[in-house]
C-alpha positions in Angstrom: 2.6 -24.1 -7.1 5.6 -24.1 -5.0 7.6 -20.9 -4.4 10.7 -22.4 -5.8 8.9 -23.2 -9.1 7.7 -19.6 -9.2 11.2 -18.3 -8.6 12.4 -20.5 -11.4 9.7 -19.1 -13.7 10.8 -15.5 -12.7 14.4 -16.3 -13.6 13.4 -17.8 -16.9 11.6 -14.6 -17.8 14.6 -12.5 -16.7 16.9 -14.7 -18.9 14.6 -14.3 -21.9 15.3 -10.6 -22.4 18.2 -8.5 -21.1 16.0 -5.4 -20.9 13.8 -6.9 -18.1 15.0 -5.8 -14.7 12.3 -7.1 -12.4 9.8 -9.9 -12.5 7.1 -10.3 -9.8 4.2 -12.7 -9.4 1.2 -11.6 -7.5 -2.1 -13.2 -6.6 -5.6 -12.0 -7.5 -5.6 -9.7 -4.5 -2.4 -8.1 -5.7 -0.3 -9.6 -2.9 3.3 -10.3 -4.0 4.1 -14.0 -3.9 7.6 -14.0 -5.4 9.9 -11.6 -7.2 13.4 -11.5 -8.8 15.7 -8.8 -9.9 18.3 -9.1 -12.6 21.7 -9.8 -10.9 23.7 -6.6 -10.5 20.8 -4.3 -11.0 19.8 -1.6 -8.5 16.1 -1.4 -8.1 14.5 1.7 -9.5 11.5 1.6 -7.2 11.2 1.1 -3.5 9.2 -1.9 -2.2 6.4 0.6 -1.3 6.4 2.0 -4.8 6.2 -1.5 -6.3 3.3 -2.3 -4.1 1.4 0.9 -5.1 2.2 0.3 -8.8 0.9 -3.3 -8.6 -2.4 -2.2 -6.9 -2.9 0.5 -9.5 -2.3 -2.0 -12.3 -5.0 -4.3 -10.9 -7.4 -1.4 -10.6 -6.7 -0.3 -14.2 -7.1 -3.8 -15.5 -10.5 -4.1 -13.8 -11.7 -0.7 -14.9 -10.7 -1.4 -18.5 -12.7 -4.7 -18.5 -9.4 -6.6 -18.6 -10.1 -8.4 -15.4 -10.2 -11.6 -17.4 -6.4 -11.5 -17.4 -6.5 -12.2 -13.6 -8.7 -15.2 -14.1 -6.6 -17.0 -16.8 -4.6 -20.1 -15.9 -1.4 -18.8 -17.3 0.5 -22.0 -16.4 -1.4 -23.9 -19.1 -1.0 -21.1 -21.7 2.7 -20.7 -21.1 3.3 -24.5 -21.0 4.5 -24.6 -17.4 4.5 -28.0 -15.8 4.8 -27.2 -12.1 
């Protein structure tokens, strides 16, 4: 997928619910690929805190046997045609 398609997807998520402040897409190794903040919002976390939170989330998912979430092709499920 192209980065511009992923940015578009992030923006669609932000537009879907006004309570969403931040959307980030990471790869299976927890490296951030793209992210978007809602316009006019001040980030609540520093980039370092976001990185730590993402790594902790991946670890939690794997220890709770939810690692399958990382292997799902979400583009097919969400109906994305990138």
